[in-house]
N, C-alpha and C positions, 0 to 999 in steps of 0.2 A: 363666427361660431356663437350660438346663443348661450345664455347663462346656464341653461339646463344641461346642454351638451358639455360645457366646460366643467360643471360640477361632476358629471358622470365620468368624464375623462380623469379628472383629478382624483376621484374616489378609486378608480381602477388603478391608477399609478401608485396611490398610497397602499392599496391592497397588495400590489405586486412587490413594492418595496418591503412591506412587512413579511410577505412570503419569503423573499430572498434573505432577509435578515434572520428569520427563523431557521431556514435550512443551512445558511452559512454558520450560524451559531452551533447547530448540531454537528456539522462537519468539523468545525474547529475543535470541539470537544473530542470527537472521534480521533482526530489527528494526534491529540495529546494523550488520550486514554485508550483508544482503539477497542472500545467495548460498548455494548448496547445497554448496559445497566446504568447508564448515566441518567440522572434524575431530570424529569421534565422541568423542574424548577431551575436547574442549571442552564438549560437551553433558553428558558424564558428570560432569565437574568442576562444572558449573553446577547439576546436579541432586543432587550429593552421592552418586553411585552409581558402579558400575564400568561399563566399556564393555560387558561381557557383559550387564549388567542393561539397559542402553539397548537392545541388540539383542533381548533377550528380550521387552521391553515393546513395542518398535516393529515387530519382525519383520525389518526391513532398514533400511539408511540411506535408501533411496529413500522407503520408507513413512513413516519418521520425518519427513523434510522435507516430504513431501506434506501430512501432517496439520498440521505446524507452519506451513507456508506458507498453508494454508487458514485457520488460526487468525489469522495476521497480516492476511490479506486481509479477513477478516470484521471485524477491528478497524478497519481502514482504511475499509471501506465504512460502518461505523457512524459513524466520525468525520466522514465526508463527507456524511452524510445529513441534516444540519441545515438544508438550503436547500430551498426550494420552487421548482418550475419557474417561470422567468421572473424570479426575485428575484436580480438581478445582485449587489447588495451582499452578500447572504448567501452566494452562490456564491463570490465572491472571498474573503470572510472564511474560509470553510471550506477553500478551496484553500490559503490562506496558513497556516492552522492546521496543515494537513497538511504543507506544504512546510517550515515552520519546524521541525517535528519530524523529518521523513524526507528532506527535500530533498537534504542533503549526501550521505547514504547512496545515494540514487537516482542522483545525478550520478556518484558513484564507480562504481556498478554499470553505468551506461550506458557509461562509459569502458572497461569490461572486456568489453563485449558482443562485439566483433570477435575477441577472443582466447580466448573461452571458450564451448564448446558447452553448458556447464552454465548460464550466465547468460542465454543467449538466450531460453529459454522464460519465465523470470521477467520479462524486459523486455517480451516480447510480451504477456503477461497485463496488465502495467501499461499499455501503450499502448492495448490494447483497452478496458480499464476506463475510462481517461481519456476516450477518444472517446465511449463510452457516456454518461459523466457529462456531458460537454459537450452532447451531443444532448438528454439528459433535462432539463438545467437551462436551457440557452440556446436550444435548438431551438424552443420555443414562440414565441420572439420573432421567428422567421423564418417563421411559419406561412403567411403570405400570399405568399411568394416562389415563383416557379416552381422545379421540382425542380433544374434545373441551377444556378441561382443559389443556391439553398439549400445544395446540396452544397458549392459553393465557399466560401460563408460559414461553413459548419460547419468546413471545413478551416482557414480563417483563425482561427476561434475556438479550435480545438484548439491552434494555434500560440500564440495570445495568452495562453492559460491554462496553458501547459506549464511544467514544472519548469525548463526552460532560461530561460524568461522571468523566473521568480522568481530564478534564479541571477544573471542579468544585473543585475536591479534591486537585489537585496539583497547579493550577494557582490561582483560586479564593479564596480557603480556606488556601492555603499555607502549606498543610500537607506534612510532609516528605514522601518519597516514601513508606517506610515500613508501615506507618499508612494508607496511601491511599490504598495500596494493601489489608490491613486487612479490610478496609471498604468495598471494592468491594467484597471480599470473604464473608463478613457478608451478603451483599445484595443477592449474589448468593445462599448462603446456606439457607437464609430465604425464598427465592422463591422456592427452591427445596423441602424444608421441609414442606411448607404450603400445606394443603389439603383444597380444596374448599368445 
């Protein structure tokens, strides 16, 4: 390899490393604050670069946080994929794994929803993904129900498995995780077994 090719390769690797550090820093801030009004200065400090470098790498603040938010969502989806449809124990365990890591941040974000046009889209993505996951994991347990009953039961399951249920059990009531998980399982099983 000649020296010019080596320099070009080294430059490309350095640029890719900078790009990765910028998006990782933005994703790290989103994991802790889950909002897109994070300052570019915070991202730059986390990546060890200037604000101008952040903008050069990302193009714009909106593009930076779109990519970083997609990265965080991908991680969350991977974290929540350890349960098979119909396996209530595994579903509850993965929800609690997720809530123990992100629940407090999500609760704070939900509290800001009414006062921020920036937070609304993030919250809506979370709601949509939560409902999809409930339908994927617990919907098979309702397969024999008529459509209207099934829809009502899915609504009840979405509530039973929500981050606010976790907050009530773990933060407000102070229940140990094992007890809180048992309560959520009881709620799920009660809904699944109830016939209207």
